[in-house]
Backbone as a ProteinNet text record, in pm:
[ID]
protein_1_A
[PRIMARY]
XXXXXXXXXXXXXXXXXXXXXXXXXXXXXXXXXXXXXXXXXXXXXXXXXXXXXXXXXXXXXXXXXXXXXXXXXXXXXXXXXXXXXXXXXXXXXXXXXXXXXXXXXXXXXXXXXXXXXXXXXXXXXXXXXXXXXXXXXXXXXXXXXXXXXXXXXXXXXXXXXXXXXXXXXXXXXXXXXXXXXXXXXXXXXXXXXXXXXXXXXXXXXXXXXXXXXXXXXXXXXXXXX
[TERTIARY]
-115.9	13.6	79.7	49.7	103.9	26	-100.2	-236.7	-168.6	-228.4	-141.9	-42.2	71	235.9	189	135.9	45.6	-5.3	-77.2	-170.1	-83.6	-54.5	89.1	189.9	246.2	346.3	264.7	98.4	31.9	48.1	-13.5	-38	67.6	196.3	342.2	345.3	345.5	360.3	257.1	134.5	48.2	120.6	134.2	171.8	319	367.6	521.1	459.4	377.5	307.6	263.9	157.3	113	223.2	362.8	444.5	517.6	551.3	626.5	497.3	416.9	319.5	371.5	369.6	391.3	539.8	508.1	599.7	724.3	682.5	745.2	882.8	812.5	882.3	977.3	932.7	977.6	1101	1078	1155.4	1222.7	1282.6	1271.3	1366.3	1464.5	1538.5	1507.9	1302.2	1281	1143.3	1095.1	987.3	954	879.4	932.2	768.9	724.4	633.2	634.6	566.1	566	448.8	379.3	214.8	130.4	62	-30.1	-124.1	-254	-332	-495.2	-597.3	-721	-736.4	-747.7	-778.8	-705.1	-582.4	-423.4	-306.8	-237.9	-113.2	-21.6	66.2	122.3	277.7	305.2	413.6	488.1	652	738.4	841.4	856.3	891.1	1009.8	1138	1267.9	1308.1	1304.1	1343.3	1471.2	1613.3	1727.7	1700.1	1723.8	1700.6	1728.5	1686.2	1707.5	1657.6	1584.6	1535.9	1420.6	1416.7	1348.6	1238.5	1145.6	1064.1	983.2	1009.7	945.9	822.2	741.5	601.6	531.1	439.6	404.9	235.7	197.8	82	8.7	-100.5	-170.6	-289.1	-357.7	-496.5	-545.3	-632.6	-682.9	-622.6	-526.7	-403.1	-458.8	-440.8	-374.6	-224.3	-141.3	13.6	-3.6	102.3	168.7	286.3	354.7	478.1	552.9	688.3	756.5	854.9	848.6	960.9	873.4	958.3	870.6	863.2	854.1	870.5	837.9	886.6	850.9	854.5	780.8	754.7	724.8	780.5	719	663.2	504.9	451.4	457.4	482.1	460.6	348.4	252.6	119.7	152.1	78.8	87.8	64.2	47.9	-27.5	101.3	200.8	301.9	254.8	179.5	139.5	223.9	275.8	322.3	284.4	277	213.5	347.4	350.5	452.4	378.4	368.8	342	425.7	367.7	488.7	391.8	417.9	379.2	478.2	403.5	507.1	459	566.6	637.5	473	487.7	336.5	246.6	207.6	71.9	16.5	-125.3	-198.7	-247.9	-284.5	-331	-366.5	-500.2	-498.4	-546.7	-534.7	-489.4	-604	-687.4	-771.2	-619.3	-709.2	-625	-556.5	-400.6	-341	-218.4	-176.9	-27.2	22.1	157.3	243.7	363.4	482.4	596.9	656.4	742.5	756	935.4	907.7	1117.3	1074.3	1167.8	1177.9	1277.1	1175.1	1254.8	1348	1283.5	1294.7	1504.6	1542.7	1694.9	1724.4	1611.3	1687.1	1605.1	1639.1	1626	1459.9	1381	1215.4	1185.2	1062.9	982.7	865.4	791.2	667.6	571.4	466.4	428.1	300.8	265.4	141.3	40.8	-65.9	-139.3	-262.4	-228.2	-330.6	-438.3	-593.3	-684.3	-699.3	-708.6	-854.2	-983	-1027.6	-1117.2	-1215.2	-1331.5	-1402.3	-1378.9	-1422	-1435.7	-1606.1	-1639.2	-1749.4	-1850.4	-1991.1	-2009.9	-2086.1	-2084.8	-2044.3	-1952.5	-1805.1	-1739.4	-1679.2	-1772.8	-1751.1	-1865.8	-1971.8	-2086.7	-2087.3	-2005.1	-2017.3	-2119	-2184.8	-2284.4	-2185	-2254.1	-2202.1	-2147.7	-2202.9	-2107.8	-2008.6	-1975.6	-1853.5	-1762.7	-1758.2	-1712.1	-1602.9	-1476.5	-1346.3	-1370.4	-1380.2	-1435.4	-1539.3	-1590.1	-1717	-1701.4	-1647.1	-1635.7	-1517.7	-1403	-1265.4	-1228.3	-1256	-1264.9	-1105.1	-1068.4	-944.9	-821.8	-821	-697.8	-742.9	-834.1	-844.2	-1004.1	-915.2	-957.2	-960.2	-1016.6	-1071.1	-989.4	-860.7	-835.1	-925.9	-984.2	-1083	-1063.9	-1211.4	-1295.9	-1354	-1405.1	-1466.3	-1553.4	-1558.7	-1652	-1543.2	-1405.1	-1330.4	-1280.2	-1269.3	-1178.3	-1228.1	-1186.4	-1167.3	-1050.4	-952.7	-837.7	-824.6	-781.3	-782.2	-604.1	-588.3	-496.6	-477.1	-429.5	-434.4	-334.8	-322.6	-211.1	-255.8	-182	-188.5	-56.8	-48.3	18.7	78.5	222.8	272.4	133.1	96.7	18.5	-93.4	-138.1	-287.2	-370.9	-457.3	-533.6	-699	-753.9	-897.2	-986.2	-1115	-1202.8	-1212.1	-1287.4	-1371.3	-1417.8	-1340.3	-1397.9	-1382.1	-1452.4	-1434.5	-1347.5	-1344.9	-1272.3	-1296.1	-1356.2	-1355.4	-1203.7	-1222.5	-1115.9	-991.7	-870.4	-780.7	-632.1	-579.8	-389.4	-384.3	-273.7	-245.7	-52	-27	65.3	140.7	262.6	334.2	410.4	366.9	460.8	570.8	604	687.5	699	815.8	812.1	684.1	658.3	514.4	535.6	536.8	501.2	345.7	276.9	136.9	102.9	-74.5	-80.1	-260.8	-282	-447.4	-503.7	-621.4	-675.6	-857.1	-905.4	-1007.5	-1133.8	-1247.6	-1371.1	-1372.7	-1236.9	-1281	-1227.1	-1118.2	-999.5	-892.7	-875.3	-692.2	-623	-503.9	-474.8	-308.4	-221.4	-166.9	-78.9	82.5	139.7	142.3	208.9	208.4	312.3	434.3	530.5	566	587	606.4	727.9	815.9	908.5	826.6	906	819.2	856.9	708.9	729.2	677.4	670.7	604.8	435.9	370.2	259.8	193.4	59.5	-4.8	-148.3	-173	-296.8	-400.3	-505.8	-586.6	-753.4	-757.2	-913.7	-1013.4	-1142.5	-1285.6	-1267.1	-1281.5	-1281.1	-1281.6	-1318.9	-1323.7	-1170.5	-1184.2	-994.4	-1034.1	-946.4	-913.2	-782.4	-730.5	-552.1	-531.8	-364	-306.6	-184.9	-147.1	-15.7	61.7	165.5	223.3	353.6	415.9	527.3	547.2	647.5	687.7	718.6	633.3	663.6	526.6	481.4	379.4	388.8	292.9	292.5	218.7	231	75.1	107.8	-34.4	-37.7	-164.5	-124.7	-237.5	-317.4	-464.3	-522.7	-608	-605.1	-653.3	-794.5	-922	-1033.3	-1101.8	-1131.5	-1179.7	-1283.8	-1363.6	-1533.7	-1578.4
-7489.3	-7564.3	-7650.7	-7666.3	-7801	-7928.8	-7879.4	-7982.6	-8091.3	-7948	-7995.8	-8096.9	-8018.9	-8123	-8278.9	-8332.6	-8424.9	-8499.9	-8414	-8544.6	-8544.2	-8515.9	-8522.9	-8636.1	-8626	-8734.5	-8865.6	-8849	-8968.5	-9042.2	-8958.8	-8996.9	-9057.2	-8963.1	-9095.7	-9161.7	-9202.7	-9316.4	-9448	-9413.5	-9528.5	-9587.1	-9462.8	-9483.5	-9608.7	-9607.1	-9669.4	-9765.5	-9792.2	-9913.6	-9978.1	-9916.2	-9991.6	-10041.5	-9933.7	-9998	-10092.5	-10077.9	-10251.6	-10365.6	-10378.3	-10472.8	-10567.7	-10519.4	-10548.2	-10653.9	-10813.9	-10842.4	-10843.4	-10755.3	-10742.1	-10591.6	-10532.9	-10392.9	-10496.2	-10570.4	-10623.6	-10702.5	-10780.2	-10870.2	-10836	-10796.2	-10780.3	-10846	-10932.2	-11022.9	-11163.3	-11223.8	-11314.7	-11338.7	-11208.8	-11183.4	-11092.8	-11115.5	-10996.1	-11006.4	-10888.8	-10906.8	-10928	-11031	-11059.3	-11022.3	-11045.2	-10944.3	-10887.6	-10776.5	-10736.1	-10632.4	-10700.3	-10608.6	-10597.8	-10520.1	-10489.8	-10630.8	-10741.2	-10853.3	-10909.9	-10937.1	-11023.1	-10938.7	-10998.9	-10961.7	-11059.3	-11120.6	-11281.4	-11218.3	-11277.5	-11298.2	-11413.6	-11409.8	-11495.5	-11515.1	-11569.8	-11669.5	-11797.9	-11680.1	-11763.4	-11793.8	-11866.5	-11839.8	-11991.4	-11953	-12018.8	-12063	-12220.6	-12265.1	-12115.3	-12164.3	-12049.8	-11919.6	-11846.1	-11717.2	-11684.5	-11575.8	-11519.2	-11453.6	-11387.2	-11294.2	-11202.8	-11068	-11005.9	-10978.9	-10946.3	-10911.7	-10829.4	-10962.2	-10890.2	-10910	-10883.7	-10899.3	-10923.4	-11063.8	-11076.5	-11082.6	-11054.3	-11046.3	-11238.5	-11246.4	-11399.7	-11423.3	-11550.8	-11657.9	-11727.4	-11807.8	-11943.7	-11950.7	-12023.4	-12015.1	-12209.2	-12158.8	-12319.9	-12327.2	-12455.8	-12488.6	-12553.5	-12509.9	-12557.8	-12664.6	-12675.6	-12739.7	-12739.7	-12940.3	-12942.5	-12841.3	-12822.7	-12673.7	-12725.7	-12618.8	-12617.3	-12514.5	-12455.7	-12297.5	-12273.5	-12238.3	-12167.7	-12058.1	-12005.5	-11886.7	-11828.7	-11721.5	-11635.1	-11566.1	-11515.6	-11418.5	-11348.6	-11239.6	-11075.2	-11121.6	-11246.5	-11236	-11319.7	-11361.1	-11424.7	-11589.5	-11639.5	-11754.8	-11814.1	-11984.3	-12013.9	-12122.7	-12157	-12313.1	-12320.3	-12503.2	-12530.5	-12562.7	-12533.5	-12620.7	-12687.4	-12780.5	-12855.3	-12844.3	-12821.7	-12814.7	-12949.9	-12983.8	-13086.3	-13015.8	-13012.5	-12964.6	-13018.1	-12859.7	-12927.2	-12885	-12912.7	-12845.5	-12706.3	-12699.1	-12553.3	-12606.4	-12481	-12445.6	-12323	-12301.6	-12177.7	-12130.7	-12055.8	-11923	-11774.1	-11735.2	-11641.2	-11568.2	-11429.6	-11275.4	-11338.2	-11271	-11299.3	-11199.6	-11193.9	-11128.4	-11210.4	-11225	-11268.4	-11277.2	-11344.1	-11331.9	-11489.5	-11533.4	-11607.1	-11722.4	-11809.5	-11855.7	-11959.9	-12034.4	-12134.7	-12254.3	-12353.9	-12417.4	-12580.9	-12542.6	-12673	-12693.6	-12769.8	-12774.2	-12749.8	-12748.6	-12675.3	-12559.9	-12506.5	-12372.8	-12387.1	-12314	-12343.4	-12259.2	-12242	-12167.5	-12181.6	-12065.1	-12075.4	-11950.1	-11966.1	-11897.8	-11858.4	-11704.1	-11648	-11586.1	-11605	-11493.3	-11416.8	-11322.6	-11323.5	-11222.7	-11229.3	-11160.5	-11018.5	-10953	-10820.1	-10795	-10753.8	-10755.7	-10888.8	-10889.1	-11011.6	-10913.3	-11007.4	-10964.9	-10978	-10893.8	-10917	-10991.1	-10963.3	-11137.4	-11203.7	-11105.4	-11198.8	-11270.4	-11252.3	-11265.1	-11468.1	-11437.2	-11582.2	-11701.7	-11639.6	-11756.4	-11852.5	-11945.3	-12071.4	-12120	-12217.1	-12311.1	-12453.9	-12525.1	-12683.7	-12744.1	-12654.4	-12734.1	-12634.1	-12553.3	-12516.5	-12516	-12567.2	-12575.3	-12693.2	-12636.8	-12720.7	-12864.4	-12875.4	-12995	-13103.6	-13041.5	-13134.4	-13174.7	-13080.2	-13159.6	-13225.4	-13169.7	-13267.2	-13243.1	-13375.9	-13421.7	-13505.3	-13563.6	-13606.8	-13504.5	-13391.4	-13288.4	-13219.2	-13198.8	-13079.3	-13121.4	-13105.1	-13165.3	-13094.8	-13070	-12980.1	-12988.2	-12949.1	-12936.1	-12885.4	-12732.7	-12676.1	-12598.4	-12570	-12452.3	-12376	-12285.8	-12157.5	-12058.3	-11957.8	-11837.1	-11732.8	-11785.7	-11655.8	-11765.2	-11823.8	-11896.9	-12063.2	-12122.6	-12248.4	-12285.8	-12348.4	-12439.2	-12536.6	-12535.8	-12657.5	-12686.9	-12870.4	-12911.1	-12964.8	-12909.6	-12917.9	-12992.4	-13143.6	-13220.1	-13298.3	-13215.3	-13281.7	-13388.7	-13516.6	-13579.7	-13497.3	-13582.7	-13516.2	-13512.2	-13403.2	-13430.7	-13436.2	-13361	-13420.1	-13249.9	-13296.2	-13195.7	-13210.3	-13032.9	-13046.7	-13004.9	-12962.5	-12904.5	-12768.9	-12697.6	-12562.3	-12572.4	-12502	-12503.2	-12335.7	-12277.1	-12134.4	-12166.8	-12053.8	-12000.2	-11887.1	-11841.4	-11706.8	-11679.1	-11528.8	-11461.5	-11551.1	-11582.9	-11703.5	-11660.5	-11699.9	-11737	-11817.6	-11882.7	-11984.3	-12004.6	-12072.4	-12138	-12219.7	-12214.8	-12323.8	-12390.9	-12492.4	-12611.3	-12690.7	-12691.2	-12743	-12672.3	-12704.1	-12620	-12675.6	-12573.1	-12622.2	-12543	-12655.7	-12611.4	-12663.1	-12547.4	-12547.9	-12457.2	-12455.2	-12432.2	-12356.9	-12245.7	-12183.1	-12177.2	-12242.2	-12234.8	-12119.7	-12055.2	-11962.8	-11976.7	-11928.2	-11979.8	-11938.9	-11810.7	-11774.3	-11842.3	-11970.8	-12019.7	-12019.5	-11881.8	-11872.8	-11937.7	-11939.1	-12002.8	-11911.2	-11922.3	-11873.4	-11991.1	-11987	-12042.6	-12000.6	-12123	-12087.4	-12189.2	-12112.1	-12175.8	-12093.2	-12175.2	-12141.7	-12227.3	-12191	-12219.2	-12261.3	-12365.3	-12382.8	-12274.1	-12260.2	-12097.4	-11967.8	-11984.5	-11832.2	-11845.4	-11741.9	-11731	-11629.9	-11649.3	-11565	-11584.9	-11408.2	-11399	-11390.6	-11427.1	-11450.2	-11394.7	-11306.4	-11276.5	-11361.1	-11374.4	-11443.6	-11434.1	-11600.9	-11631.3	-11817.7	-11786.6	-11938	-12019	-12124.5	-12164.5	-12351.9	-12383.8	-12502.9	-12538.8	-12585.3	-12607.6	-12734.2	-12698.6	-12823.1	-12880.3	-12962.5	-12941.3	-13007.7	-12977.7	-12966	-12992	-13084.7	-13097.3	-13237.2	-13271.9	-13431.1	-13473.4	-13386.9	-13409.3	-13345.2	-13430.5	-13402.1	-13207.9	-13158.8	-13072.8	-13018	-12929	-12948.5	-12800.6	-12775.5	-12616	-12631.9	-12524	-12495.6	-12401.7	-12328.8	-12254.7	-12214.5	-12116.7	-12018.2	-11941	-12000.1	-11928	-11860.7	-11710.6	-11654	-11635.5	-11600.7	-11623.8	-11476.5
2527.9	2445.9	2522.3	2625	2721.2	2702.1	2653	2641.7	2510.8	2444.8	2237.3	2289	2362.3	2342	2361.5	2499.3	2528.6	2472.8	2388.4	2314	2187.8	2107.2	2043.6	2100.3	2187.2	2284.8	2297.1	2329.4	2332	2195.1	2081.1	1925.6	1873.6	1913.7	1849.7	1926.3	2078.7	2135.3	2097.9	2040.2	1980.2	1860.6	1797.2	1670.9	1689.6	1758.4	1746	1814.7	1881	1940	1808.9	1734.6	1601.1	1512.4	1466.6	1414	1437.8	1589.2	1681.8	1624.7	1637.1	1610.9	1503.2	1408.4	1246.1	1232	1222.9	1229.6	1037.5	1038.4	956.8	966.8	1013.8	1096.9	1242.9	1312.9	1449.4	1412.8	1314.9	1270.4	1101.1	1021.1	882.5	868.6	903.5	825.9	832.9	935.8	926.5	795.6	842.6	708.2	636.1	523.2	371.3	352.1	278.5	202.1	101	34	-62.4	-214.1	-144.2	-218.2	-115.1	-149	-76.4	-191.2	-132.6	-267.6	-120	-150.1	-33.8	15	-21	53.5	202	98.4	127.8	152.3	274.4	277.6	246.8	175.1	212.5	228.2	359.1	450.5	361.2	393.4	354.8	531	577	688.6	649.4	698.3	688.2	818.8	907.3	1040.5	1044.9	1100.5	1129	1325.3	1360.2	1429.8	1575.8	1666.9	1801.8	1724.2	1657.2	1604.4	1679.3	1748.1	1804	1741.4	1781.5	1707.4	1809.6	1872.5	1926.4	1843.6	2034	2038.3	1916.9	1808.1	1714.9	1718.4	1615	1598.5	1418.9	1456.3	1267.8	1315.2	1211.3	1179.9	1157	1134.2	1138	966.4	969.7	901.8	808.9	712.3	686	656.4	712.3	694.1	601.6	533.8	456.1	471.5	518.1	557.4	448.1	434.8	326.8	450.8	537	591.2	762.1	816.5	931.5	1019.2	1168.1	1262	1330.5	1434.5	1601.9	1675.6	1731.9	1755.4	1913.5	1987.9	2112.5	2110.2	2144.6	2138.9	2299.2	2284.6	2411	2459.2	2460.9	2502.3	2545.6	2524.5	2661.1	2760	2797.8	2922.6	3013.6	2925.4	2986.2	2946.2	2959.8	2876.7	2762	2777.4	2627.2	2608	2450.4	2374.8	2297.5	2263.4	2174.5	2058.2	1916.8	1801.1	1754.6	1655.9	1541.2	1408.7	1350.6	1191	1100.5	1003.9	932.4	753.4	687.6	526.4	454.7	398.8	270.2	382.2	480.8	621.9	586.6	534.9	583.4	652.1	785.8	875.2	911.7	989	980.4	1144.7	1145.1	1290	1305.5	1408.9	1406.2	1468.8	1494.5	1521.9	1632.8	1667.6	1768.1	1759.3	1907.3	1946.8	1991.8	1944.2	1993.5	1995.3	2058.2	2028.7	2003.4	1973.9	1857.2	1854.2	1916.3	1874.6	1854.3	1752.5	1677.4	1741.1	1722.1	1846	1743.6	1584.4	1539.1	1500.9	1431.9	1455.2	1319.8	1248.1	1074.4	1050.1	912.1	897.6	825.5	870.8	816.9	753.5	650.4	575.4	569.7	610.3	608.8	536.6	427.9	423.6	481.1	513	591.4	500	465.3	408.1	488.3	510.9	612.6	540	666.3	528.7	614.8	482.1	512.1	520.3	417.9	407.2	279.1	310.7	247.8	68.8	-4.5	-155.3	-158.6	-222.3	-296.7	-291.8	-250.7	-230.9	-356.7	-492.7	-611.3	-675.5	-625.3	-630.1	-594.2	-479.2	-418.5	-445.7	-495.1	-486.1	-617.7	-641.7	-738.9	-748.3	-824.4	-925.4	-845.9	-801.7	-817.5	-956.8	-1032.8	-1173.4	-1216	-1148.5	-1176.9	-1080.6	-929.1	-825.2	-861.2	-865.9	-910.8	-826.7	-659.3	-625	-656.7	-708.2	-744.2	-938.9	-1011.1	-1131.7	-1178.2	-1052.6	-1102.7	-921	-892.4	-719.3	-715.2	-848	-878.3	-841.8	-920.8	-848.8	-765.9	-717.2	-639.7	-486.2	-406.5	-246.3	-132.8	-74.2	95.4	204.9	204.9	320.9	491.7	477.5	568.5	516.5	544.2	518.2	684.5	644.7	764.2	669.1	761.6	738.7	645.4	663.5	569.6	452.9	472.3	348.5	320.7	206.6	179.2	101.4	186.7	138.3	52.9	-43.1	-118.1	-141.1	-126.8	-212.7	-341.5	-452	-581.9	-593.6	-680.6	-685.9	-895.2	-969.5	-1137.5	-1108.8	-1190.1	-1237.6	-1388.1	-1431.7	-1582.4	-1651.2	-1728.6	-1875.6	-1846.8	-1703.2	-1685	-1686.1	-1732.1	-1755.4	-1657.2	-1684.5	-1533.2	-1679	-1605.6	-1692.5	-1661.5	-1721.1	-1744.3	-1613	-1483	-1379	-1347.5	-1236.1	-1179.3	-991.2	-984.1	-876.5	-825	-679.3	-607.7	-622.8	-628.3	-535.9	-451.4	-492.2	-422.9	-462.8	-321.4	-356.1	-378.7	-442	-479.2	-448.1	-359.9	-288.5	-385.1	-463.8	-525.9	-456.9	-358.2	-332.5	-409.6	-552.5	-611.4	-771.9	-840.6	-967.1	-1054.5	-1136.7	-1199.3	-1311.1	-1401.8	-1551.4	-1626.1	-1612.8	-1675.6	-1731.1	-1758.1	-1874.7	-1848.4	-1838.6	-1862.9	-1946	-2003.5	-2127.3	-2027.1	-2148.8	-2099.2	-2178.2	-2110.2	-2197.6	-2355	-2370.6	-2470.8	-2612	-2532.3	-2642.3	-2612.8	-2564	-2510.9	-2428.5	-2417.5	-2351.6	-2258.8	-2128	-2088.2	-2019.1	-2062.2	-1965	-1859.5	-1734.2	-1601	-1541.6	-1581.1	-1483.1	-1368	-1275.7	-1165.4	-1049.3	-927.2	-854.1	-709.3	-621.4	-533.6	-421.5	-362.8	-297.8	-346.5	-455.3	-539.3	-543.6	-471.1	-482.8	-589	-623.2	-715.1	-679.3	-672.2	-684	-757.7	-807.4	-899.2	-840	-981.6	-961	-913.3	-891	-923	-1139.9	-1183.4	-1291.9	-1314.6	-1479.3	-1480.4	-1632.6	-1539.8	-1675.9	-1674.5	-1764	-1739	-1720.5	-1609.5	-1661.5	-1661.1	-1671.8	-1767.2	-1710.9	-1681.8	-1645.2	-1770.1	-1851.7	-1979.1	-1942.3	-1815.9	-1782.3	-1751.5	-1757.2	-1697.4	-1527.1	-1477.7	-1387.1	-1250.2	-1190.9	-1085.5	-1020.4	-989.6	-922.6	-828	-717.9	-614.7	-536.5	-533.9	-488.9	-378	-331.6	-175.5	-287.9	-285.6	-306.7	-175.4	-178.2	-42	-116.4	-128.6	-186.9	-93.7	-64.3	-49	-26.7	94.1	85.7	109.1
[MASK]
+++++++++++++++++++++++++++++++++++++++++++++++++++++++++++++++++++++++++++++++++++++++++++++++++++++++++++++++++++++++++++++++++++++++++++++++++++++++++++++++++++++++++++++++++++++++++++++++++++++++++++++++++++++++++++++++++

């Protein structure tokens, strides 16, 4: 009975440690889950100057900044490093455990796309003739890529239209207000109106986007590999 009690105590302690490492649990006033599925968990961070976040853990992720930022990270061994970011910047981070402090002088917002499992291989294979960057380099440019993601910066001027192309499973982060339209291979179309800071998951597929608004828009697209 005594041995059972010790085992139960250890399991509870382990569960508590895992619970404490989730940023959503340790900093609920700063971070919220805005989307989650089998492949990604998307977090929205909003921090005031001087905000501190206790020790927490992330898998590999893509961060998209909506404001200039400066952050001090403290690692489990006590070492620290400071990083800066610019509004509109997309960056890659490997898995890490750290505490953080916002050193910026203004309120900041960041969207983080945490990666889970990879999609099925069939979802990620695109022919060159379907690749948005190859067929429409005016609107689609590669920010960076690795073995887990390809991150695109998408920019459309007023009333500009693309051509039919394909994307693997992907997560869109809308950097500005967007009034768009998607037309699919069967000829059907749907409106795509979004606000700055919105996110949208899309399974692998083909479409032809169009800006039906009078202002340009910009999107960061995280394609999974």
